[in-house]
N, C-alpha and C positions, 0 to 999 in steps of 0.2 A: 324178682322177675316182673317184667311189665305185663299188665293185664289188658286184654281187649274185651269189650262188651259188644256182643252181637244181639241186635234186637229184631225179632221176626214177627210176622203176621200171625194172628189167630183166626183170620177170616177164611171160611171154607167154601163160600158160595158167592157168585156174582148175582145170580138169580136162581129160581127154582130149576132152570134148565141147564145151568152152567156151573160146574164145580170149579173151585180155584184153591188157592193156598200159597204156600212158599214154592218158589221154583228151585228144585233140589240142587242143581249144579251151582246156583248162585250162593248157596250156603256152603255146600260141601267143598268146593274148590278153595274159597277163601279160608274156611275153617282148617283145612289140611295145610294150607300155606302158613297160616299163623302158628299152628302147632309145630310144623317142621322148622320154623324159624325160632322156636323156643319160647313163644308167648304162652301165657296162661289165658284161656278163653272161657268166659262165662256166656251162656246162651239164655236170653230172656225174651219175654213177649209181654204184651199189655196185661193179659189175663193169666199167664203162666200155663203150665200143663202141656199136653201133647199138641204138636204143630201139624196142621193139615198140609199135605203136599198136593200141588197141582198135578192131576193125573197126566197132563200132557208133558210133564217134565220127567216122567218115569219111563225107563225101559229096563228090561230084565238085567242087561249088562251093567247099567249104572247102579241099579239097586244092589246088585251083588258086590260091585266094586266099593260102594260107600256104606256097606252094612255097618261097619264100626262107627262111622260118623253119624249115621241116622239115629243111633241110640241116644245121641244128645238131644234129639227132638221129641223124645218120649215124655220128658218131664222138665219143661223149661221153667226158669225162675220168673217171678213177677217183677217187672221193671220198677214199680213204685217202692218195692221193699229193698232195693239195692242202694248202696252208697256210691254215687258216681265219682266221688273223690278218689276211689281206689283204682280207677282205670286210666290208662294212657290214651286210649282211643275208643271210638264207637263206630260200629259198622252195620249198615242196614242192607241186607240182601233184598231181592225183589220177589216177583210173583204178583199176579193181579190182586191177590188178597190185600196187599199193602195199600192199594188205592182206596180201600173201604174202612180200614180201622186205624191206620197210622196217622193220617192227616188230622190235625186239630186234637190230638191226644195231649192233655195237659202234662202228663207224666213225661212223655217223650219230648215235648217242647222244652220243659225245664231241663231235662238231661242234655239236649242238643245245645241249649243256650250256655250251659255250664262248660261244655267242651269248647265251644266257640270262644267264649270270653276268657278262658284260661289257656288259650292257644294250644289245645290238644287236638289230636288227629280225629277228623270226621271223614268217614268213607261210605260209599254206597254204590250199588250197581243196578241197572235196568229200572224197574219200577220202585226200587228202594227209596229214591229221592222223594217219593210221595210223602215220606215221613218228614221231609223238610217243610212241606206246605203248611202254612199257618204259624210257623215258628218265628217269633220276633225276639230280638235281643233287648237288653235293658235300656238301650238308647232309642228303642222304638222302631229300629230298622228291621226289615225282613232278614232272616238268616242268610238267604241266598243272594241278597242285593249286592250287585257288583262282582259276584263270584263267577269266574270262568268255570263252567261245569258242563256235564252232559247227563244223559239219562235216556230212557226209552222214548223214541221220537214219535211224532204224530204219524209219520209215514209208516213206521213199523207197527204202530197200533192199528192203523187202517188195514194193514196187511193181515193182521190176526183176525179181522172181521168182528172184533169185540169193541171197537171204538164207540159205537152207539150205546153200549151198555155201561160205559165208564162214567163215574160221577163228574169227571173232568178229563181233559187231555193233559198229560203230565208236562210235555214240552211247553204247551201254551201257558199253563198255570205258573211254571217256574219263570218263564219270560215276564209274565205279568207282575211277578214279585221282584223283578229287577235282576234276575240271573243273566249272565252273558252265556247263553246256551250255545254250545258248539257241537255239531254232529258230523258224523262221517256217513259213508254209504250204509244203507240198511243191512243189518245183521253182520257188520264188520266189527272186528276187535278195535275198540276206540276208548281211550282213557284220557282224562284231563286232570292234571294236578295244579292246584292254585294254593300255594302256601301249605297249610295243614288240611286242605280240603281236596279229597280225591273222589272222582266219580267215573263210572263206566257205563257205556251206552246200553248194553244188552247182555243176554246170557253168554255170548261169545267173548265178552270182555271180563268175565268173572275172575279168572286167574291173573290176568294182567293188572286188574284193579287192585287185587289183594297184594300183588308184588309192589305196586306203587305205594300202597298204604303202609306196608312194612317199612319202606324207605323213609317216609316222613315221620314215623315214630322213632 
């Protein structure tokens, strides 16, 4: 059975006034899709343990709907303790928390370089591509250089009102590192596939991104 590795944020705060974390649907919809398609899924984070959920991503109906899935968030594995050779693909869900702990993580950079250089599937949605920031391949090129991709746009970030609190704007940073960033209308379902690289623009794109990811595996 092919295995997929999902890597999540451990970060629970933007600042003292703003809680954040994982955006629930960006994990739950892909996780369900992967399991329904017969994949084994391991859920990891940089620190392991319980994953904080962005309060803005929760409503009573969703929490009830995904009760079984959220059990996977109670005790995640530690990324550095896993053998990346065991996995056919890696997938990074979003949430503003990813902007603070995933960039420049040596463990995540090494994992992403492994997947890229062994032509394995790499997927992400919304703020998840923050995890790509800072990752270079063994040839010295940025991971995203020349890749057609998408992610949470500057326009969408400005509409959240949190743009001034971010360490960087995701669209801008990915463009700076050579990504061919493609975007659709704000909050529309938009997915880009470039070889073994699949990205979705926002929470509305979570399920479509997961479906495209399954196809490339």
